[in-house]
N, C-alpha and C positions, 0 to 999 in steps of 0.2 A: 679562247684567249682574252676576249673581252671580260668574261666573268672572272678570269684569273687576275687581270689588271685591276679590276674593281675591288677584289679581295685585298690585293697588295695595297692599294690606296687606302683602304679602310684600315688595314693594320699600321700603315705608316701614321695616319692621323691618330690612332689609339696610342701609340707610343709617343708621339709628339705631345699630345695632351698630357701624358703622364710626366714627361720631362718638364714641360712648361709648369704644371701644377706644382711640382717640387722645386721650382725655383732655379733649375739648372740653366734655362735660357737657350736661345738659339745656337749659341756657339758649342753647347755640349750635346746638342740633339743628335748630331752625326755619331757621337760615341754610343748612343743608344740604338740608332737606326741600323747598325751593323747586323742586328739580329732580325730585321724585317726579311722575310724569305726572298731570295733571289733565284737566279737560274741554277746555281750550283750548291750555295750553302745557305744556312739559316734556319732558325726555329720560329714557330709562331710566337709573338710576344707574349710573355706570361701575364696574367691578370693579377690584381689585388696586391698581396705582399711581395709576390715575386717582381712585379713591375716597379714598386717602390725600392726594393733592394737593388735591382738591376740598374735604375736610374743613379742611386747613390753610389754603388760600387763603381760604375763606369765614369763617374764624376769625381772619384776620390773623396767622397763625402761619407759620414758615418751612417749606418743603417741600424735598425734595431735587431736584437738578437732573433727575435721571431721571424722577422722579414728576411734575415740572412739564411735561416734554417730552410725557409721555404724555397729561396732562390737556389740553394745548394741542392736540395732535392729535385728541383725542376731541370737544373743544368746537368746534374748527374744522370737523369733519366735520359735526357736529350742526348748526351755524348755517348751513352750506351748504344744508341741506335744509329748515331751519326759520328762515328769515331774520328772522321777527318775534319770536323768542324773546328777549326783552330781558335776562332773567336769564342765560341762556346767553351772550349777548354780554358781560355784565358779569363772569362768571367767566373768560371767555377774556381779556378786558383785564386783570383782576387777575393772572391767571397770567403774562402777558407782563411786568407790572410787576415781579413777583417774579423773573422770569427775568433781566431787566435788572439788578436789584440783585445777585442772586446771582452773576451772571457779569460784572459790571461792563460790560455790553453796552447802551449808550444806544441802540443801533439798534432794540432791543425796544420803546423807549417811544413812538415814533410808531405802532406797530402796536397797542400798548395804548390809546392815545389814540383810535385810529379804532374800536376795538371798543367801548370805553366810551362814545364819542359815539353809537355805533349804539344801544347799550343805552338811552341817553336819548332817542333820536329816535322811539320808538314804532313803529307799523306803517310798512311801507315807504311812502315818499312824503311822510312829515312830517319836520319838522326840529326838533331840540332846541335848536339854536344860532341866534343872530341871523345875518343874512346876512353881516355883516362883524364877527365877534368881535374884541375887542380882547384881545391877548395879548402879555406880555412875551416868551413863547417864540416868537411869530411873527416877531420880528426879533431873534434871538439875537445875530446877528453885529454888531448895533449896540451890543450892550451889552458884548461881551467879545471884541475882535479877538484873534487868535492871537498876534501878535507883541507882545512888551513895547514895541517901538519904533512900533507902529502909532499912528495918531492918537488921542489921548485924547478928542477931541471926539466920536468915534464910539461912545464907551462910554456906559454908563448915565447919564442925566442926573442932576445933583445937585439938591438943594432949593434954594430962593431963597437961604437963608442960607449955603450952601456953594458957589453957583455962582461967586461973586465970586472966590474963591481956592481952588484944589483942595487947598492945603496947610493950610487951616484949616477943617475940617468943624465943624459945630455940636457943642458938647460933650454927652456924654450926660448925660441928666437922671435918668430912672427906668427903667433898662434892663429891669426885670423886668416892666413893664407899658407897653410902648411904644404911642404913639398911632399905630399904623401905618395907612397909608392902605389902603383896600380898594376893590374894584371896585364900580361901580354895582350896587345890588341885593344886595350882601353886607353882613353886619353892620357898621355904621359908616358905610356909604355911601362917596361920593366915588370917586376913581380916579386912578392915576398910570401912569407908564411901567412898573412892575412889577405892574400890575393883573391880576387873575385873568382867565380866558377868560369869554366872554359868558354871561349867565345863561340859564336854562332858557326856552324859547319856550313859548307856551300849550299847544302840542301835547303837551308833555312834562312837565305840571304834576304828574304822579303817577309819577315814575320809580322804579324798584326802588332801595331803599337800598343794594343791593350795587354799583350803578353810582357812587353818590355816594361810598361808601367807596373804591371802585377809583380813583376821580379824586383823592381825598385822598391815597392811597398813591402815585399817580403824581407829584402835585405834590411830595411829600416827596422822593421819588427824584430830582426835578429840582432840589432845593434851593429850590423856590418855596413858601415856608412861608406866605405870605399866602393863596395859593389853596387849600393844603391845609387851612388852618384853616377857610376858607370852606365847602368841600366836606364836611369832617368834621363841622362843626357843623350843616350842612344835613342830613346824614344822620341825625344824632341828633333833630333836629327832626322829621324825617320818621318816624323809628322810634326812640322813646327807649331801647328795649332792643336796639339794634344794637351789642352790645358790641364787635364787630370793628372798629368805628370808633375806638375809644379808642387803640389803639396808634398809628395814623396822627395822630390829634389831639395825643397827647402828643409825638410827634416834631415836629409843627408848632409847638407851644407852646415847646418847647425851641429850635427853630430861630429863633424871633422873640424869644427871651430872656424870655418870659412864664413863668417858673418857678413862680410861684404857680398859674397856670392848670394847668400840667402836674401839680402836686402834687395839686390837686383832682380832676383826671381820674383820676389813679392811685388816689386814694381811693375814687371811685366805682366804678372797675373791680374793686378788691379786695373792696369791699362785696358786688358783684353776683357776683363769681366768686372766692371765697376759695380759697386753696391751689391755684391753677392757675399754669402757666408763664407765662401772659400777665400776670397780676397781679404775679407775683414779679419778672419781667423789667422791667415798668414801674417798679416801686419801685427796682430796682437802678439804673436810668438816673436817676431823680429823686434819689435819695440821693447818687449820685456827683456830680451837679451841685451839690448842697448842701455837699459836702465831708465827708459822713457815711460815710467809707470802710468802717468795720466793718459799718455797717448795709447798705451797698450789696453788700458781700461776702456777708453773711448772706442777703440776698434772692436774690443770684445763685446761691448754693448751694441754696436752696429751689427755684429754677427748675430746677436739675439734678435734684433729688429728684422734682419733680413732672412733669418731662418726659415725654411720651407718645409721642415719636417720636425717632429718631435726629437728625433735623434740630434739633428743640427742644434736645435735650441738648447737641448740639455747639455751638449758639449760646450757651447758658448757660455751658458751660465756656470758650468764647472770652471772654465778659464777664469771668469770674473771672481768666483770663489778663491781660486789659487792666487789671483792678484791681490785680493784683500788680505789673505793670509800673509803673503809676502810683505805687506805694508804693516803687519802687526795689528790687524783688526779682526780678531776671531769672531766677534758678534756678526759683523758685516759678512764675513766669509761663511759663517753657518747659514745665514739667510740666503745667500746665493746657492750654496749647495742644497738646501732644502728645495728652493726653486728648480734646481736642475733635476732633482729626483722626482718633483711634481711632474716636470714637463716630459721626462724620460725615465720611468721606473728602473730601467736597466742600465742607468749611468752610475755604475757601482763605484767607479773612482770618486765620484761625489760622496759616496757613503764613507769612504776612507777619509776624505777631507772633513767630514762631520766629526770623525773621531778626533782628529788633531785639534779641531777648533773647540769641541766640547771639553777636551782635556784642559785646554788653555783657560776656559771659563770655569774651571773647577768642578765640572760635572763629570767625575771620573767613572762612575758606574754607567752612565749613558755613553761615555766614550769607549768603554769596554764593548758594550753592545753594538755600537757602530762599527768599530774595527771588525768584531767577529762577523757581523752581517756582511761587510764588504769582502772580507777574506774568504768567506764561504762561496761567493759568487765570482770574485775576482782576485785570486791568490797571487798578488804581485809581491815579489820579494821586498821592494823598497817600503811597501805598507807594512809588511810583516816586521821589518827592522824597526820601524817607528813604533810598533805595538810593543815589541819587546823592550825598547828603551823607555817606553811609558811605564812598563813593570819595573824596570831596573831603576827608575827615578823614585819609586815608592818603596823600594827596598824589598820587592817581591822577587827575589832571585830565582826561585824555581820556576815561576811563571815566566820570567824573562828567558830563561834557558830553553824552556818549551818552545817559545816563538823563535828563538835563534835556531834551534833544531828544525823547525818548520822551514825557516828561510833556507837552510842548507838543502832540505828535501825539494823545495821549489826550485832552486837554482840548478839542482841535478837534473830535474825533469826539464828545465829549459835548455841545458846543455844537450840533452837527448834530441830536443827539437831544433837544435843548431843555433841556439841563442847565445850570444856572448855575454856572459854574467859577470865579467870581471870588474866592472865598475861597482856594482852593489856589493859584491863579495869583497872587494878591496875596502870599501867603506866598513862593512862588518868586521873584517879581520883587523883593521887599523885600531878599533876601539874595543873589540870584544874577543879577538882571536890572536893571530900571529902577525904582528906589523911587518915582519920581514917578508912573509908570503903576500900580504897586501902590496908591498913595494914591488915585488916581482911582477905581480899581476898588472899593476898600474903603469909601471915602466914600460911593459909589453904593449900596453894600450897606446901610450905616448909615442914611443918610437915607431909604432905601427901606423901613425898617422892621425890618430884620434886627439886633436888638439883643442877640444872644447874647454870651457870655463870649468864644466863639472869635472872633467878629468884632471885638469890643472889643480884645482882645489884638493881633489882626493889624493893625488900623487904628492903634493905638498905636505898634507897631513900625515900620510904614510911615512914620508921621509922624516917628519918631525918625531913621529911615534917611534921611528926606528933609530933615533939619536942623531940625525943630521939636520939640526935646525938651520944651519947656514944655507944649505942647498934648498931647504924646505921653503925658505922665504922667497926665493926666485919664483916658485910656482904659486905660492899664496898671493904674490903681487900680480902675477898674471890673471889669477882668477878674480881679484878685486878691482883691477884697473881698467877693465874693458866696459864697465858701464853697469852691469846688472847688480841691483842692490840685494844682495843675499846676507842676512844676519849670520847664517852658519859660517860662510866664507870669511866674513869679517872676523868673527870670532877665532877662527882658525889662524888668521893673520896675526890678530892681537896676542894670541898665546904663543906663537912662535917669536914675535917680537919681544914679549916679556922674558922669554928664555934666554934671548940674546942680549938681554940688558938694555934694550931700547925702550926705556920706560915711557917717553913722551909718545912715541909712535904707537905703543901698546895701548896706552890710555886712550888715545884718539880712536883706535879702531875697536876696542872693546866697547867704548862708549857708543860708537856708531852702530855696532852690532845690536846693542840692546835698545837703542833708539829706533832702529829699523823694525825690529820685531822682537819685543821683549819676551816672547813666549816661543821662539823659533824651535826650542827642543825641550821637553821636559827634563831630560837628563843633563843637557849642556848648558841650557840657560842659567841655571843656578851657579855652574862652575864660572861662566862668564862673569856674574856679578861678583863672585869671590875674587877672581883675577883683577877685575876693575878696582875693587877696593885695595888689592895688594899693591897696585902701582899708583895709588894716591887719587884714584877717581872716586866717583860717588855713584854707587850702583842704583841708589834710590832715584836720583835725578835722572840717570842714564836709562833706568829701566821703566820708570812710570811717567815721565814727563810727556811722552808721545806715545802713549799706549793705546791710542785709538779709541774706540767705543767699547772696548771690552770691559766687563765688570764681572768679576768672579762671583759676586754675590746676586747678580741678576739672574733671572730665569733663563736667559740666553735662547729664547725661542727664535730670535733673528727677525723674521718678517719676510717680506716680499723683496723684489729686486730693487735696490736703492738707486737713486740717480747718481751717475758717476760724473765728478767735475771733469771738464775738458779744458785742455790748454788752448790758447789762440791758435787759430788756424795757421799752418806753415805751408810753404810753397813746394818744397823739396819732397822727394819719396824717402824710401827706407835704405837706399844703397850707400849712403854716406858712411864712412869708416868710423868706428869707435876708437877711443884712445887705446893704443896697443903697447903694453910693456915690452921692453927690450930684455935681452937676456941678462942684464945686470939688474933688473927690477925697476927700471925707472920708466918714463914715459916716452914714446916715440915722437910725440908732439903732433900727431895727426889729428885733424879737427873732425868732428862729427857733424854731419849735416842733418839737422833735426827735421822731422817729418812735417 
């Protein structure tokens, strides 16, 4: 017995050192220590890449693809010999989720779901699910057929208010706090066509919190934010100090447009885990959605500083690149993306970012190569759409159509993995396919509870492209009045206002779009300049006066990580409300508490 206790103490120290070395800290060590062998369950802590991935996965942090592969092999072998180890199943499922996200491989999500279901099921022979679970993902083809010409009646059902006419969805009321339907047993009760999967059966009333967090992350990866919110909140109810649940919950709240809840969650995470990459990254996302760009950049810089692994550092540098791009500074963005790839070569999203930055800098051939390299490793539909529009902007119609066909194939694969692809398909169909099909898809998203600014913008643009500019303006106002500075959203609003004869408003928003980021789209930015000229503005002053550091004639190599200007320190956290447009398109007058 003494030798056994000594061995267990040695293993505990081994895993604790791994956790501390990766910057997880004492509060997260317990999430790793569940795998220290006990009297009934557990596996010896894996060494090397398995330990690194184990620490990251249980903390809700990114891991490298190589480490994830090692952890998946290790956990799969373990559960093969110990099929009743629920926590090992939970880690296996969570690792599959992260693999699916990092490689844009939706085929990993059904594997993740099977492992996480097994983690909930308890000992062999019991079941954690009802015999006939209700799942929006169980009938994905009914929500989003591949072809834009497919029957719209097969797509996601609309609410009673919208079902009478697909071109007139109900107007947004309070997007930051949607009264979203939930599955029976979830907070809020009720249920609809996008309801989460069935609740836990009595046999699994005490599931490991790691499984619940894994299910929340899986739902986020599938863009099923109602389900993600359900599992994340249940995980915290089960274990209030399960800090790894917060990144998944913040993603869920943002996906639903509940930005106040996202801010409160970020505040709680930062209070529990100050000066950690998880807290800094959470604040960067929240501040970006509020339009507090300097604060977002400062927090992303903090995440770089606090990063305890190459994967964490690469993700934080990629966020800095995204923020620089949003500000209209492609040269700065390129430098951050290059730094991200240097820190973590498998940070393929940064490679796609390089593509858009290089295109803005006039290095078109290099942009082609960057996009192709990114899509070979991370075939994300949104990046494929960007690539197609780059070809379109150059008059290379055949090449553009090749990319659009590639996008349709990617989204079809995503749906087979349970991913809700309606947002990216709606954007594609609005400009390159069937706007009415886009409207049906995006109306279903909105009436199903997904009230984010991304969906508001896309739905408004689909309404406009379908011929209903009046109702489109309501959603375009929603997308641009909540704080986030998006040149694309401002352009959409300006075009809608121009069509409605609102010349002064159109001039203001088109000018703001081009001042925010004159390179926001190789296809649409030139149209924004033409539209601004048409309403009496100056596309030259609007497009180049604040073009950042970009210089199309420069070599554009970027450089290292630039210092990010910080705003003066503020006392409050992120939970203050952003200004919220009302249904008529005005402002509700709610003040924002700056960080």
